[in-house]
C-alpha positions as CSV (number, residue, x, y, z in Angstrom):
1,M,-5.7,0.6,12.7
2,P,-7.9,-2.5,12.9
3,Y,-6.2,-5.9,13.5
4,K,-7.1,-7.2,10.0
5,Q,-5.3,-4.3,8.3
6,R,-2.2,-4.8,10.4
7,L,-2.0,-8.3,8.9
8,Y,-1.4,-6.8,5.5
9,P,1.4,-4.2,6.0
10,W,2.7,-4.1,2.3
11,V,0.7,-1.7,0.2
12,L,0.7,-1.3,-3.6
13,V,0.0,2.3,-4.6
14,R,-0.7,3.8,-8.0
15,L,0.9,7.3,-8.2
16,L,-1.2,10.0,-9.7
17,P,-0.5,13.6,-10.6
18,K,-0.3,16.4,-8.0
19,M,1.3,14.1,-5.3
20,Q,-1.8,11.9,-5.1
21,G,-1.9,8.1,-4.7
22,V,-4.5,5.4,-4.8
23,T,-4.1,2.1,-2.8
24,V,-4.5,-0.7,-5.3
25,A,-4.1,-3.6,-2.8
26,Q,-2.6,-4.7,0.5
27,Y,-0.4,-7.8,1.0
28,R,1.1,-9.9,3.8
29,S,4.5,-10.3,2.2
30,R,6.7,-8.1,0.1
31,S,7.2,-10.8,-2.5
32,D,3.4,-11.0,-3.2
33,A,3.3,-7.2,-3.6
34,D,6.3,-7.2,-6.0
35,G,4.8,-10.0,-8.0
36,H,1.5,-8.1,-8.5
37,L,3.6,-5.0,-9.3
38,C,5.3,-6.8,-12.2
39,I,2.0,-7.8,-13.6
40,L,0.5,-4.3,-13.3
41,R,3.6,-2.8,-15.0
42,R,3.1,-5.1,-18.0
43,L,-0.7,-4.5,-18.2
44,M,-0.4,-0.7,-17.7
45,P,3.1,0.4,-18.9
46,N,2.3,4.1,-18.7
47,A,1.1,4.0,-15.0
48,Q,3.5,4.5,-12.1
49,F,3.2,2.1,-9.1
50,V,5.2,1.8,-5.9
51,V,5.3,-0.8,-3.1
52,M,5.4,0.7,0.4
53,F,5.5,-0.7,3.9
54,N,2.7,0.7,6.2
55,P,3.1,-0.8,9.7
56,G,0.5,1.5,11.2
57,L,0.8,3.3,14.5
58,P,0.4,1.7,17.9
59,P,-2.7,3.0,19.7
60,E,-0.7,5.2,22.1
61,Y,0.6,7.2,19.2
62,Q,-2.7,7.6,17.4
63,Q,-4.5,10.9,17.7
64,N,-7.8,10.7,19.5
65,S,-10.7,11.8,17.3
66,R,-13.1,12.9,20.1
């Protein structure tokens, strides 16, 4: 995981049918993600969203893609 992505570990995901999800945005703090979640729930009341923590894996645990 690149360094820039590790700076934004909180992820806002829109849940879709058949166990699929789309990342809407990434945030540095949980409160920023929760604030955006509240706004999206008002704008799109029928959509389902969830805030998740995605710390990423350290390089020694990542699978080599060679």
